Structures are given as C-alpha cells and as structure tokens.
C-alpha positions as CSV (number, residue, x, y, z in Angstrom):
1,X,10.9,-19.4,-20.3
2,X,8.3,-21.9,-19.5
3,X,6.0,-20.2,-17.0
4,X,6.5,-22.8,-14.2
5,X,10.1,-21.7,-14.4
6,X,9.6,-18.3,-14.6
7,X,7.3,-18.7,-11.2
8,X,9.7,-20.7,-9.5
9,X,12.4,-18.1,-9.8
10,X,10.4,-15.9,-7.5
11,X,11.8,-16.3,-3.8
12,X,8.2,-15.9,-3.1
13,X,7.9,-19.6,-4.5
14,X,11.4,-21.1,-3.9
15,X,9.3,-23.6,-1.5
16,X,6.8,-25.2,-3.9
17,X,7.2,-28.7,-5.8
18,X,7.7,-29.2,-9.7
19,X,4.2,-30.5,-9.4
20,X,3.1,-28.0,-7.9
21,X,4.6,-24.8,-9.9
22,X,2.7,-26.5,-12.5
23,X,-0.5,-26.4,-10.9
24,X,-0.3,-22.9,-9.8
25,X,1.4,-22.4,-13.9
26,X,-2.2,-23.4,-14.7
27,X,-3.8,-20.6,-13.6
28,X,-1.5,-18.1,-14.2
29,X,0.2,-15.6,-17.2
30,X,2.7,-13.3,-17.6
31,X,1.3,-10.1,-19.4
32,X,3.7,-7.1,-20.5
33,X,2.6,-3.4,-19.9
34,X,3.6,0.1,-21.0
35,X,4.8,2.5,-18.7
36,X,2.2,4.6,-16.5
37,X,-0.6,2.2,-17.0
38,X,-2.3,2.1,-13.8
39,X,-1.7,-1.8,-12.3
40,X,-5.0,-0.6,-10.0
41,X,-6.6,2.0,-8.0
42,X,-7.3,2.5,-3.9
43,X,-10.3,0.6,-3.0
44,X,-11.0,-1.6,-5.9
45,X,-11.2,-5.3,-5.4
46,X,-9.0,-7.3,-8.0
47,X,-9.7,-11.9,-8.5
48,X,-5.4,-11.4,-9.0
49,X,-3.4,-12.0,-7.4
50,X,0.3,-9.7,-9.1
51,X,3.9,-10.4,-8.7
52,X,6.0,-7.5,-11.0
53,X,8.5,-9.4,-12.9
54,X,10.4,-7.2,-14.6
55,X,10.2,-3.0,-14.3
56,X,9.4,-0.5,-11.3
57,X,6.1,0.9,-9.9
58,X,5.1,3.4,-7.8
59,X,2.4,3.1,-5.0
60,X,0.5,6.6,-4.7
61,X,-2.6,8.1,-3.2
62,X,-5.0,10.9,-4.3
63,X,-6.0,13.1,-1.5
64,X,-9.6,15.6,-1.6
65,X,-7.9,18.7,-4.0
66,X,-6.9,15.7,-6.4
67,X,-3.1,16.2,-5.2
68,X,-0.9,12.9,-5.6
69,X,0.8,11.6,-2.6
70,X,3.5,9.7,-2.9
71,X,4.0,6.6,-0.8
72,X,6.9,4.0,-2.4
73,X,8.6,2.4,-5.3
74,X,7.8,-0.7,-6.2
75,X,11.0,-2.5,-7.3
76,X,11.0,-5.6,-9.4
77,X,10.6,-8.5,-8.2
78,X,7.8,-8.3,-5.8
79,X,4.7,-8.3,-4.9
80,X,2.2,-5.8,-6.2
81,X,-0.9,-7.0,-4.5
82,X,-1.8,-5.6,-1.2
83,X,-3.0,-8.1,1.7
84,X,-4.8,-7.4,4.5
85,X,-6.7,-11.2,5.5
86,X,-5.8,-14.6,3.8
87,X,-10.0,-15.4,4.4
88,X,-11.3,-12.8,2.1
89,X,-11.7,-14.0,-2.0
90,X,-10.7,-11.2,-3.5
91,X,-8.0,-8.5,-2.6
92,X,-8.1,-4.8,-2.1
93,X,-5.5,-1.7,-3.0
94,X,-4.6,0.6,-0.1
95,X,-3.3,2.7,-2.7
96,X,-3.2,3.2,-6.4
97,X,-0.2,1.8,-8.3
98,X,0.8,3.1,-11.6
99,X,4.3,1.9,-13.9
100,X,7.1,4.2,-14.3
101,X,9.0,1.8,-16.9
102,X,8.2,-1.0,-19.8
103,X,7.1,-4.1,-17.2
104,X,6.1,-7.5,-17.0
105,X,3.6,-8.5,-14.1
106,X,2.6,-12.2,-13.1
107,X,-1.8,-12.4,-13.0
108,X,-2.4,-15.6,-10.7
109,X,-5.8,-16.2,-10.1
110,X,-6.4,-15.7,-6.8
111,X,-9.7,-17.8,-6.0
112,X,-7.7,-20.9,-7.4
113,X,-4.6,-20.1,-5.4
114,X,-6.8,-20.5,-1.9
115,X,-8.2,-23.5,-2.7
116,X,-4.6,-24.9,-4.0
117,X,-2.4,-23.5,-1.8
118,X,-3.4,-21.4,1.1
119,X,-6.9,-23.4,2.1
120,X,-3.9,-26.0,2.7
121,X,-1.5,-24.4,4.7
122,X,0.8,-24.0,1.4
123,X,2.9,-20.5,1.3
124,X,0.9,-19.0,4.7
125,X,4.4,-18.2,6.1
126,X,5.0,-15.9,3.0
127,X,2.2,-14.1,2.9
128,X,2.8,-13.4,6.2
129,X,6.1,-12.2,5.8
130,X,4.7,-9.7,3.0
131,X,2.2,-8.5,5.5
132,X,5.1,-7.3,7.7
133,X,6.9,-5.8,4.8
134,X,4.4,-4.1,3.8
135,X,3.9,-2.5,8.0
136,X,7.2,-1.1,8.0
137,X,6.9,0.6,4.8
138,X,3.6,2.4,6.8
139,X,6.0,2.6,9.5
140,X,8.4,4.0,7.0
141,X,6.2,6.3,5.4
142,X,4.6,7.8,8.6
143,X,8.3,8.3,10.2
144,X,9.0,10.4,6.7
145,X,6.4,12.2,6.5
146,X,5.5,13.2,10.2
147,X,8.6,12.9,12.2
148,X,11.8,13.2,10.1
149,X,13.4,16.7,9.3
150,X,14.1,17.3,5.5
151,X,17.5,16.3,6.3
152,X,16.7,13.0,7.3
153,X,13.8,12.5,4.2
154,X,17.0,13.3,1.7
155,X,19.5,11.3,3.8
156,X,17.1,8.6,3.6
157,X,15.6,8.4,0.2
158,X,19.6,8.7,-0.7
159,X,20.3,5.4,1.3
160,X,17.5,3.7,0.0
161,X,17.1,5.0,-3.6
162,X,20.4,6.3,-4.8
163,X,19.5,5.3,-8.3
164,X,15.8,6.9,-8.4
165,X,16.9,9.8,-6.6
166,X,19.8,9.9,-9.5
167,X,17.2,9.3,-11.9
168,X,14.5,12.2,-10.9
169,X,14.5,15.9,-11.2
170,X,14.9,17.6,-8.3
171,X,11.7,19.4,-8.6
172,X,10.3,15.3,-8.6
173,X,12.2,14.5,-5.3
174,X,10.9,17.7,-3.5
175,X,7.5,16.8,-4.1
176,X,7.9,12.9,-3.3
177,X,9.5,14.3,-0.1
178,X,7.0,17.4,0.7
179,X,10.0,19.6,0.8
180,X,10.7,22.9,-1.3
181,X,13.5,22.4,-3.7
182,X,15.2,24.9,-2.1
183,X,15.1,22.7,0.8
184,X,16.3,20.1,-1.0
185,X,19.5,22.3,-2.4
186,X,20.5,23.0,0.8
187,X,20.6,19.7,2.4
188,X,22.6,18.2,-0.4
189,X,25.1,20.7,-0.1
190,X,25.0,20.3,3.8
191,X,26.0,16.4,3.1
192,X,28.1,17.5,0.5
193,X,30.3,19.7,2.6
194,X,30.3,16.8,5.6
195,X,31.6,14.3,2.6
196,X,28.9,12.5,2.7
197,X,28.0,12.8,-1.1
198,X,29.7,14.1,-4.1
199,X,27.8,15.4,-6.8
200,X,29.0,15.2,-10.5
201,X,26.3,16.5,-13.4
202,X,23.3,16.4,-11.0
203,X,24.3,12.7,-9.8
204,X,24.6,11.9,-6.3
205,X,27.5,9.7,-5.1
206,X,27.5,8.5,-1.9
207,X,31.2,8.4,0.1
208,X,30.4,7.5,3.6
209,X,27.2,5.1,3.4
210,X,27.3,4.8,7.3
211,X,27.2,8.1,8.1
212,X,24.4,8.7,5.9
213,X,22.5,6.0,8.0
214,X,23.1,7.7,10.9
215,X,21.9,11.2,9.7
216,X,18.3,10.1,9.7
217,X,18.2,6.6,12.3
218,X,19.7,9.0,15.1
C-alpha cells in the first residue's frame, strides 16, 4: 500500500486533501518493530511524530525503587507521541512506551509537519482532541489509583479491556491494578456470583455489561 494511502486511513488525517497527503508522505516513513521494543523513554525529546499503525503498546513509568508503574495500553491505530504544546519544536514524552507485540509505526518529521501544517492552522483541532484524550486518560488513572476500590478497578479493566484481561496472567493483572492476587480472585468470584461475568478455562466472559459499568461508575 502506498504511504499516502496508509496515512489517509488514519482518522487524524482524514481532512487532508490528496495534495496535502502527498506532501506529508514526502517526510514520513513506516517502520516495523519487534515486541518489547522501547519506542521512547520518559522525559526524552523527539523530533518525530509517531502513530501506531499495527500492534499494541504499553505506557508506563518507573518509580524511585525501579518498579514499573503501569499507566495504560495504546491500541492501533493511535497516536503514540505525547502532545503538551503546539509551540515547541520537539515533543517530550510523559512516560516510557514499549511494544507488547510486533508493531508498525508511522514516523513523521515533526519540524516539517509544524511548518507545513500546524503553522498554517491545519490539523490543530485534531491535536487539541488528542490533548483532551490524554487528559481523560490521566483522569482514569487517578480514579484507578487513588479513588476506585479493588472491585471498581477490576470492573473497569474488564469493561474497557476484556481482550487484554484474558490475554494476561492473573499475577500480571494484579500488578497492573496494584492489588493482591487473592483480592483479584475474590473480586472475580463476587462478579461471577452476581451473574455479571462468567469464566471458563481462566477466560472471562461478560454477561451483563451495563451492570459491570455500574460497578465502577456509581
């Protein structure tokens, strides 16, 4: 597939004309990366704007004891770069981002992107929407870490990330949610008793999505 067509398939660039897509493609490239590749580290500066085309990535931080603090997953197609300002010439990462499966990434020269698009008022709305999305992710993180009960944490992950939940080991889920494995088991048993979920061979099936939503929204 032509690079122009790859770019046009992303909602972020759907407003661009064919001529603008050709221009953007002239300073862009698509690169394949293996699982566990670290896309960028926290607080590093980058001259590239990155979009995840295929695969899944993980955003996380490292605390002073060298422990990994999970933030959220990033699913394709999605913007990988953190946007905090439209004025700076480089992008600064809020967190570490690594790939959890083989992936493809669209890499755009950010300086040229600013020159030919942002400085002319193109795609500024899309950038604003991405900033809002990052803010919402931060709100969800605050709720998960400081406000939600263990039951609400598990319910939210089941509701929002059932495929990922079923692909991980219970110990990995416990680490992500910052709860004990025994607590995770008790919560799953409770949700099962309430006929909200069912399980077979460690795989969870949601029986009542509305009830699951109420568990962490009330």
